[in-house]
C-alpha positions, 0 to 999 in steps of 0.5 A: 509537478503536482500540487501539493495539497494541505496536510494535517489540518483539523476539522473545518480547515481550523489549521489545528492539527488533529491526531493520527496519520494527518498529524503524524505527516505534519509533525515530521515537516516533510513533504508527500509526493504522488504514487505511479498510480496517480500519475498514470490516472493523471496521464490517462485521463488527460490522454483519453480527454484528448482522443475525445476533444482534440485538447489535452487538459494541462494541468490535468485534475484527479480525485484521489481515494480519499477526496484530494484532487492534485493537479499534474502538468503534462511533461509530454503529449501527442495525439496521432492523426486522425486522432487514432490514439492519444498519449500524455505523461507526467513526472513523478515527484515523490516528494521527500521520500527517497522513492527510486521512481522519483523524476521518473516519466509516466506515459499513458497511450489510449485508443479507442476500442469497439463499444462494451470492451470496457477498459483494457490494460497493457504494460508498455515499455518499462512497465512489468508483466507478472510471471509468477503467482502469489501477487495480487494480479494474474499471471500474464497481466501487466504489473498494474495493481488493482487500485490504479486500475480502478481509479484509472476506469473511475476517471475514464468513465467520467471523460467519457460521459463528459466528452461523448464516449461510449456511454458510462464506461470508457472503451479503450486500451490504456497502455501504461509505460515508464521511461527507463523503467526496466533499468530501474526495476533492477534497483526494486524487488520485482525481478525477485518476485517475478515481475519482470520487464519493468516497474509496477504501477502501484499506490492505494491512496495515490499519496506517497508518505516520506520516510524519514526514519527519525522524523517518522519515529519522532512523529509516532511517539508524538501520536502516542502522546496524543492519544494518552492526553485524549485519555484513549485506553486503546490505540492501533499501529497500522501499516498503512491507509488500508489496515487503518480502515480496517482497524476503525471498522473493527474497533471503532477507534477515533483519529487520535487513537490511530498511529501510523506504525509504517515499517517501525513495528519497534518504535512504536513497541518501545514507546508504548513499552515506556508509555503504556496504554491499556490495549494496543492493536497491531494491524498490517498486511500478512507479509510484513506481519510475518517478519514482525512475528519473525522477530523484525522490528523494522519491516521494510522491504530493504531491511528484512524479507519475508522468511518463508521457511519460517512460514512453513515452520508455522504451517507445520505447527497449524497441521500441515504436511511435509509436501504442503511445507515445502511448497511454502518454503518454496513459495514465491511471496508470503501471500502465495504461502497464505493461499497455498495453507488456505486451500488446505485448510491451514490457519497460516494467517492465525498463526502469524498473528498470533506469533507476532502478538507474542513477540510484541509482548516480548519487546514490551517486557512486561508493561501493562499492555494488552496486545492483539493483531490483525493481518489482512491481505492486499483487498483489506480482507482480514486473513489472521487474527490473535486475540488480545493477550497481555503480560504474563499470559501463556505465549504461543511459542515461536519455532525455532529460528 
């Protein structure tokens, strides 16, 4: 189990909770956990260290993208004779989040490759393989997402530099596996998305933020209260850490103006309806915000899905012909639908943003709040924007649903 790090403390270690994401987590009283990507990074770091030195670090400490340094105890370890391969595994602790992968054993097996090979990733038992387009990985690739891959590369390069690897970059094959992962994956969206054979290795921050609906919605309300008390006239509701970075970069908002909306768009809009601010920016992934555009206020994958038929209607509005609209309706994912439209010059991202903005204004019911919307892709690139619009201004109008 990983050592939990302090959450929600203010500047200079005062212990006073500030506003924004960290304060919301502190307010819930829920214990955060670690992503499969963080676990895979810890396991691969330990295995490669053993491959070079003959000894497994236990616990193994890694550095996450935001600077946290959790330590993970090894659940299993195995060094092959002659150090041809090394395997280490850690048990995923999801904290207080009801994560289907909580308690799963994530293993990394590392073997040396010729100089110049770089890091080659392989899907072991229980890790899926991508079989359809529309995901941030090419067809045929192991379902190890880009951020965990980069995190592993960085840690393996540090191990190589410290212990005499092949220079500044590690030259190794890293096979990630998850015990019983194929069985666990049946409870996820992976089979429907064309990720076959097991789970995905995920995570952009390395941290699993726990979501008790009632606790998190209450934390959103407290976040609005903190922003208003600080005199903030502009706040941003963000679906995650990547969208939060985009909102800060575009609008230069302070931490106490940031609301970790997560999947609870309705909670943000309904509370701001009763406690208005002058401007609300909603920023999130294209697929999630397409659900808001379609009228869903809970964006969690278990409670709402991307409606590709709805996206096809939006695409028609943007000038798509019937062949493109049909392709959008049959797309594997929202991202695949977006890519089809982008290639054809149809501004589906902007249309989703504008429709999500108008749906948000409908929920606000005339409250004196101007709303703008920013859609991003998985890499944090802006793929759609809708300029601020307030109550009483002309709506775009949504397609029939």
